[in-house]
N, C-alpha and C positions, 0 to 999 in steps of 0.2 A: 391417526388417520391412515387409511390405506387406499386412497383414491389413486387410480392408475394414472401415471404420467406418461405421456407419449415419449419414447426415447428419442429426444431431439437435442440438437446442440444449440446453445444460446446464440442469439443474434450477435453479429460481429464479423470482422473482416476475414476470419479464418475458417468459415464454414466449409469452403471447398477443399480445404486441406486437412480436415479433421482426422482422416484415416492415417495421417502421419504423426499425429500427436499421441502422447502416452494415454492409454486407456483410463488410468485413474484420474487424469486431469479432466478428461471429458465427463466422466461420471461425477466428479466433484462439482463441475459446472451444473450438470443436470440436477444434482442434489440441492444446490443452492436455489435453483429455479423452482424446484419442488417445494422447498420451504416457503418461498415467496408466494407461489400459486396457492398453496394450502393455508396461507395467512397464519403460519405458525409463529409463535412468539418465544422470547427467551424463557427457558424452563420447560417448554413443551417437549413431550417425549415423542421420538420418532419410531417408526417400525424397526424391527430387528434387522440385522445385516441381510438375512435371507429375504425378508420382506422388502427391504430397500432394493436389493438386487432385482427382484421381480418387477417392482414399480419402475425402476430406471432402465430395465432391459440390459442388465450387465451380469457378469458372473459374481459369485460371492467373494472370491479373492480380490477382484478388481474393486468391488464395492468397499471391501475392508481397507484397501489402500487409500481410497478416496476419503473414507471416514477419518483415517489417520492423519492425512494431510490437512483436512479441514479442522480437526481437533488441534493440530500443531499451530495453525494460524488463528485459533481462537474463535472459530465459528461454531464448533460443536463441542460438547462435553460427553465423554464416555465414562460411565460409572460401572465398574465391575459388578455384575450381579443385578444391576438396576436397569441398564439400557443406554441408549443414545439420546441425547437431549440437545435442543438448540441452546447454544451457550449464552450466558448473560455477559454483558460487557459494559464499558464506560458509556456507550451510546444506546444501550439496550432499550431505553424507553422510547426512542424515536424509530417508528416503524420503517420510515424511509431509509435510514442508515442501517437498520437491522437487515434490510434486504439488498444492501449493496452487492453488486455482482463484480467481483474483482477481475474478471476476464472480458467484461463487456466494455468495448472501447468508449461507448457513449458515457457510461458511468465513470470510467477512468478519467476521461477528459473533463467531465464535470468536477471530479475530485481535484484535478490540477487547477482548474479555474478557481475553485474555492480556496485551495491552498495559496494561490497568488493573492487573493483578497486578504486573507488572514495574515500571511507572513509579511506582506508589504506594511501592514499596520503595525505588526510587532517590531519591525525594523525601524519604522518612524518613531515609535514611542521609545524604543531602546536608545536611539540616538539623542533623544530629548531628555530622558530622565534616568538613564542607567547610572548606577553608582560606580565608583572606581573599581570596586571588587568585581562587580558584574561585567564591566568592560574587560577586566583582566581574564575572567573566565571565558568570555566570548573570543578574545584574541588567542588564548591558549588552545581552545578547541579548534579554531580555524587553522592555526599553525599545524596542529597535529593532523588535521584532515588533509592539509596540503602535503605534508610529509609522506603519509601513508598512501595518499592518492597518487603521488608521483611514482611510487613503486608498485602501483596497482594491487595493493593488498585489500581485497574487497571486504574481508571480515573486519579488519582493523578500521577501514574507512567507515563502515556502517556504524561502528561504535562512536567514532569521532564526529561523524555527521549528526548523529542523534544528540551528542553533547552540545554541538554548535547550535543547532536549531532550538534545542531546549533552553540553552543559555540566553539566546536572543529573546525567546518567549518570556522567560523569567524576568528579564530586564525591562519588559514592557509593563510590569507591575499590574497585571490584570489576570486574575485566575481563570476567567472565561476564555480569554485569548490563549492562555497557556494550555488549557484543556483542549481547545480546538486544534491547536498545533499537534498535540499528542494524538488526538483521534485521527487527524489527517495522515499522520505518519503510520499509524496502526493499519489503516485501510490500504495505504500505498504498499506496505510490506506484504499484505495479502496478494496484491497484484504481482509483486516481484516474485513471490514464491510460485504462484500458479502459472504465470506467463513466462518467467525467465528462470525458474527453479532456484531463486535466491541470488542470482547474479545481478549486477548493476545494469540498468538500462542504458547507461551512457558513460562518458569519460570521467573517471574518478579524478584525474589530474585537473581537468577543467573545473569540476565542481569544487575541489579544494582551493584552487586559485581564486575562484569567485568568493568563497567563504572569507578568505584573507582580505579581499577588497571590501566586502561588506563590513567586516570587523573594523577595518581602518576608518570607514565612514562613520560608524557608530562611535568609535573612540574620538573622532574629531568633532562629534556633535553635529554632523551635517545630515540632518533628517532627510532633506530632499535627495541627496546623493545615496543615502542608505536605502531609501525607497526605490530609487531607480535601479540600483544594483541588485536588490532582492527580486524585483520584477524580472530583470534579465536572467537571474539565476533560475527562477521557477520556469520561465519561458524556455530557457535552454534545456532544462529537464524534460519539458513537454516535447520539444523537437527531437531530442535524443530518444525519447520513448517511442515516438511515432516512427522514427527512422529504424529503430531496432525491430519494431513490429513489421515494417515493410521488408527489411532484410530477411526476417524469419520467413515471411510468406514467399519471398523470392527463392530462398534456399529450398523451402518445402516444395514449391512448384517445380523446381529443377529435378525433383525425384520422380516426376511422372514418367 
Protein backbone atom coordinates (compact mmCIF):
# COMPACT_ATOMS: atom_id res chain seq x y z
CA UNK A 1 0.00 0.00 0.00
CA UNK A 2 1.22 3.52 -0.73
CA UNK A 3 -1.37 5.66 1.02
CA UNK A 4 0.23 8.96 1.96
CA UNK A 5 0.63 9.38 5.70
CA UNK A 6 0.83 12.88 7.06
CA UNK A 7 4.28 13.36 8.59
CA UNK A 8 3.13 13.70 12.15
CA UNK A 9 4.53 12.61 15.43
CA UNK A 10 2.52 10.16 17.54
CA UNK A 11 0.58 11.40 20.51
CA UNK A 12 2.40 11.62 23.76
CA UNK A 13 4.15 13.97 26.13
CA UNK A 14 7.12 14.69 23.88
CA UNK A 15 5.47 16.35 20.90
CA UNK A 16 6.73 19.84 21.80
CA UNK A 17 10.32 18.61 21.95
CA UNK A 18 10.37 16.38 18.88
CA UNK A 19 12.93 18.57 17.12
CA UNK A 20 15.48 17.55 19.76
CA UNK A 21 14.97 13.83 19.26
CA UNK A 22 16.92 11.64 16.81
CA UNK A 23 15.35 11.71 13.37
CA UNK A 24 15.33 7.92 13.02
CA UNK A 25 13.37 7.65 16.30
CA UNK A 26 10.64 9.97 15.05
CA UNK A 27 10.46 8.19 11.70
CA UNK A 28 10.29 4.82 13.47
CA UNK A 29 7.25 6.10 15.38
CA UNK A 30 5.64 7.37 12.19
CA UNK A 31 6.26 4.04 10.51
CA UNK A 32 4.60 2.12 13.35
CA UNK A 33 1.60 4.44 13.12
CA UNK A 34 1.52 3.95 9.34
CA UNK A 35 1.38 0.17 9.82
CA UNK A 36 -1.51 0.54 12.27
CA UNK A 37 -3.39 3.07 10.13
CA UNK A 38 -3.07 0.91 7.04
CA UNK A 39 -4.20 -2.15 9.02
CA UNK A 40 -1.14 -4.12 7.91
CA UNK A 41 -0.67 -7.58 9.36
CA UNK A 42 2.37 -9.80 10.04
CA UNK A 43 3.82 -10.90 6.73
CA UNK A 44 2.43 -7.92 4.76
CA UNK A 45 4.95 -6.22 2.53
CA UNK A 46 5.76 -2.54 3.01
CA UNK A 47 6.82 -0.06 0.32
CA UNK A 48 10.50 0.29 -0.52
CA UNK A 49 12.78 2.49 1.59
CA UNK A 50 12.33 5.29 -0.94
CA UNK A 51 8.57 4.78 -0.93
CA UNK A 52 8.45 4.85 2.87
CA UNK A 53 10.63 7.97 2.92
CA UNK A 54 8.12 9.76 0.69
CA UNK A 55 5.14 8.52 2.72
CA UNK A 56 6.70 9.48 6.05
CA UNK A 57 8.19 12.79 4.94
CA UNK A 58 11.79 11.79 5.67
CA UNK A 59 15.08 11.28 3.86
CA UNK A 60 15.96 7.83 2.63
CA UNK A 61 18.97 7.59 4.96
CA UNK A 62 16.91 8.40 8.07
CA UNK A 63 14.20 6.00 6.92
CA UNK A 64 16.82 3.27 6.52
CA UNK A 65 17.98 3.82 10.11
CA UNK A 66 14.37 3.68 11.32
CA UNK A 67 13.82 0.40 9.49
CA UNK A 68 17.01 -1.01 11.02
CA UNK A 69 15.99 -0.19 14.58
CA UNK A 70 12.47 -1.57 14.08
CA UNK A 71 13.95 -4.74 12.62
CA UNK A 72 16.28 -4.99 15.62
CA UNK A 73 13.37 -4.89 18.08
CA UNK A 74 11.36 -7.39 16.07
CA UNK A 75 8.71 -5.18 14.48
CA UNK A 76 9.95 -5.48 10.88
CA UNK A 77 11.66 -8.12 8.80
CA UNK A 78 14.03 -7.12 6.00
CA UNK A 79 14.67 -9.75 3.35
CA UNK A 80 17.46 -9.02 0.93
CA UNK A 81 16.08 -8.88 -2.58
CA UNK A 82 12.49 -9.32 -1.36
CA UNK A 83 11.69 -6.17 0.60
CA UNK A 84 10.49 -4.96 4.00
CA UNK A 85 7.74 -6.84 5.81
CA UNK A 86 5.71 -6.52 8.99
CA UNK A 87 7.33 -9.07 11.28
CA UNK A 88 5.56 -12.09 12.68
CA UNK A 89 5.97 -12.59 16.41
CA UNK A 90 4.65 -14.48 19.43
CA UNK A 91 1.57 -12.27 19.57
CA UNK A 92 1.19 -11.71 15.84
CA UNK A 93 -2.35 -13.06 15.73
CA UNK A 94 -3.60 -10.34 18.08
CA UNK A 95 -4.13 -7.15 16.08
CA UNK A 96 -4.15 -5.01 19.23
CA UNK A 97 -0.74 -6.23 20.32
CA UNK A 98 0.61 -6.11 16.77
CA UNK A 99 -0.09 -2.36 16.77
CA UNK A 100 1.53 -1.63 20.15
CA UNK A 101 3.20 1.79 20.01
CA UNK A 102 6.33 1.59 22.20
CA UNK A 103 6.75 5.36 22.50
CA UNK A 104 3.10 6.16 23.23
CA UNK A 105 2.82 6.78 26.98
CA UNK A 106 -0.77 5.54 27.10
CA UNK A 107 0.26 2.24 25.54
CA UNK A 108 3.29 1.91 27.79
CA UNK A 109 1.27 2.56 30.95
CA UNK A 110 -1.32 -0.01 29.84
CA UNK A 111 1.54 -2.45 29.35
CA UNK A 112 2.78 -1.81 32.89
CA UNK A 113 -0.75 -2.27 34.27
CA UNK A 114 -1.01 -5.59 32.47
CA UNK A 115 2.44 -6.59 33.66
CA UNK A 116 1.37 -6.00 37.25
CA UNK A 117 -1.71 -8.19 36.87
CA UNK A 118 0.25 -11.03 35.28
CA UNK A 119 3.35 -10.95 37.45
CA UNK A 120 1.46 -10.65 40.74
CA UNK A 121 -0.28 -13.89 39.85
CA UNK A 122 2.95 -15.64 38.85
CA UNK A 123 4.50 -14.62 42.18
CA UNK A 124 1.48 -15.94 44.10
CA UNK A 125 1.53 -19.26 42.30
CA UNK A 126 5.31 -19.61 42.57
CA UNK A 127 5.13 -19.09 46.35
CA UNK A 128 2.47 -21.78 46.52
CA UNK A 129 3.70 -24.51 44.18
CA UNK A 130 7.34 -23.89 43.22
CA UNK A 131 9.60 -26.91 43.50
CA UNK A 132 12.90 -26.69 45.44
CA UNK A 133 14.85 -26.55 42.17
CA UNK A 134 12.64 -23.73 40.90
CA UNK A 135 13.08 -21.81 44.14
CA UNK A 136 16.84 -22.26 43.80
CA UNK A 137 16.76 -20.85 40.25
CA UNK A 138 14.69 -17.86 41.39
CA UNK A 139 17.02 -17.08 44.29
CA UNK A 140 20.15 -17.43 42.18
CA UNK A 141 18.79 -15.12 39.48
CA UNK A 142 17.70 -12.60 42.13
CA UNK A 143 21.13 -12.65 43.78
CA UNK A 144 22.84 -12.17 40.43
CA UNK A 145 20.59 -9.23 39.57
CA UNK A 146 21.33 -7.61 42.94
CA UNK A 147 25.07 -8.06 42.46
CA UNK A 148 25.24 -6.60 38.94
CA UNK A 149 22.62 -3.97 39.79
CA UNK A 150 24.77 -2.67 42.65
CA UNK A 151 27.57 -1.96 40.19
CA UNK A 152 25.15 -0.52 37.59
CA UNK A 153 26.07 -3.03 34.91
CA UNK A 154 23.07 -2.51 32.62
CA UNK A 155 23.87 -5.29 30.16
CA UNK A 156 24.48 -7.91 32.85
CA UNK A 157 21.42 -6.74 34.77
CA UNK A 158 19.18 -7.12 31.71
CA UNK A 159 20.26 -10.77 31.48
CA UNK A 160 19.77 -11.42 35.20
CA UNK A 161 16.46 -9.59 35.22
CA UNK A 162 15.17 -11.79 32.40
CA UNK A 163 16.36 -14.93 34.20
CA UNK A 164 14.59 -13.85 37.40
CA UNK A 165 11.21 -13.01 35.91
CA UNK A 166 11.28 -16.06 33.63
CA UNK A 167 12.14 -18.27 36.61
CA UNK A 168 9.20 -16.92 38.62
CA UNK A 169 6.90 -17.42 35.63
CA UNK A 170 8.14 -20.98 35.12
CA UNK A 171 7.52 -21.75 38.80
CA UNK A 172 3.87 -20.72 38.33
CA UNK A 173 3.43 -23.92 36.27
CA UNK A 174 1.17 -22.27 33.70
CA UNK A 175 2.29 -22.01 30.07
CA UNK A 176 -0.10 -19.15 29.34
CA UNK A 177 1.20 -17.04 32.22
CA UNK A 178 4.75 -17.87 31.19
CA UNK A 179 4.05 -16.79 27.61
CA UNK A 180 2.37 -13.59 28.82
CA UNK A 181 5.39 -12.63 30.92
CA UNK A 182 7.68 -13.21 27.93
CA UNK A 183 5.47 -11.07 25.68
CA UNK A 184 5.29 -8.24 28.21
CA UNK A 185 9.07 -8.19 28.48
CA UNK A 186 9.42 -8.19 24.68
CA UNK A 187 7.18 -5.14 24.36
CA UNK A 188 8.89 -3.38 27.27
CA UNK A 189 12.24 -3.88 25.56
CA UNK A 190 10.89 -2.10 22.47
CA UNK A 191 10.05 0.93 24.62
CA UNK A 192 13.48 0.85 26.28
CA UNK A 193 15.22 0.85 22.90
CA UNK A 194 13.16 3.63 21.31
CA UNK A 195 12.71 5.84 24.37
CA UNK A 196 15.94 5.28 26.28
CA UNK A 197 18.20 3.76 23.61
CA UNK A 198 18.57 0.54 25.60
CA UNK A 199 19.37 2.09 28.97
CA UNK A 200 17.36 1.19 32.06
CA UNK A 201 14.51 3.53 32.99
CA UNK A 202 15.30 3.32 36.71
CA UNK A 203 17.64 2.21 39.48
CA UNK A 204 19.16 -1.22 38.84
CA UNK A 205 20.24 -1.48 42.47
CA UNK A 206 16.68 -0.95 43.69
CA UNK A 207 15.29 -3.49 41.22
CA UNK A 208 17.89 -6.08 42.22
CA UNK A 209 17.15 -5.60 45.90
CA UNK A 210 13.44 -6.04 45.23
CA UNK A 211 14.15 -9.26 43.31
CA UNK A 212 15.91 -10.67 46.37
CA UNK A 213 12.97 -9.78 48.61
CA UNK A 214 10.48 -11.38 46.23
CA UNK A 215 12.64 -14.50 45.99
CA UNK A 216 12.75 -14.70 49.80
CA UNK A 217 8.95 -14.55 50.04
CA UNK A 218 8.57 -17.25 47.39
CA UNK A 219 11.13 -19.45 49.14
CA UNK A 220 9.23 -19.01 52.42
CA UNK A 221 5.99 -20.01 50.72
CA UNK A 222 4.41 -16.68 51.70
CA UNK A 223 2.04 -16.06 48.78
CA UNK A 224 0.55 -12.84 50.18
CA UNK A 225 3.97 -11.32 50.77
CA UNK A 226 5.23 -12.43 47.35
CA UNK A 227 2.23 -10.74 45.71
CA UNK A 228 2.72 -7.56 47.73
CA UNK A 229 6.41 -7.35 46.86
CA UNK A 230 5.87 -8.05 43.16
CA UNK A 231 3.16 -5.35 43.03
CA UNK A 232 5.61 -2.92 44.64
CA UNK A 233 8.34 -3.95 42.20
CA UNK A 234 6.24 -3.28 39.09
CA UNK A 235 4.83 -0.08 40.61
CA UNK A 236 8.38 1.12 41.30
CA UNK A 237 9.29 0.41 37.68
CA UNK A 238 6.28 2.45 36.56
CA UNK A 239 7.21 5.45 38.73
CA UNK A 240 10.85 5.30 37.62
CA UNK A 241 9.74 5.15 34.01
CA UNK A 242 7.48 8.18 34.43
CA UNK A 243 10.22 10.10 36.26
CA UNK A 244 12.75 9.39 33.54
CA UNK A 245 10.32 10.60 30.89
CA UNK A 246 9.77 13.82 32.90
CA UNK A 247 13.53 14.30 33.36
CA UNK A 248 14.06 13.81 29.66
CA UNK A 249 11.42 16.40 28.82
CA UNK A 250 12.89 18.84 31.33
CA UNK A 251 16.39 18.44 29.89
CA UNK A 252 15.08 18.82 26.36
CA UNK A 253 13.08 21.89 27.32
CA UNK A 254 16.23 23.45 28.75
CA UNK A 255 17.74 23.50 25.26
CA UNK A 256 15.20 26.04 23.94
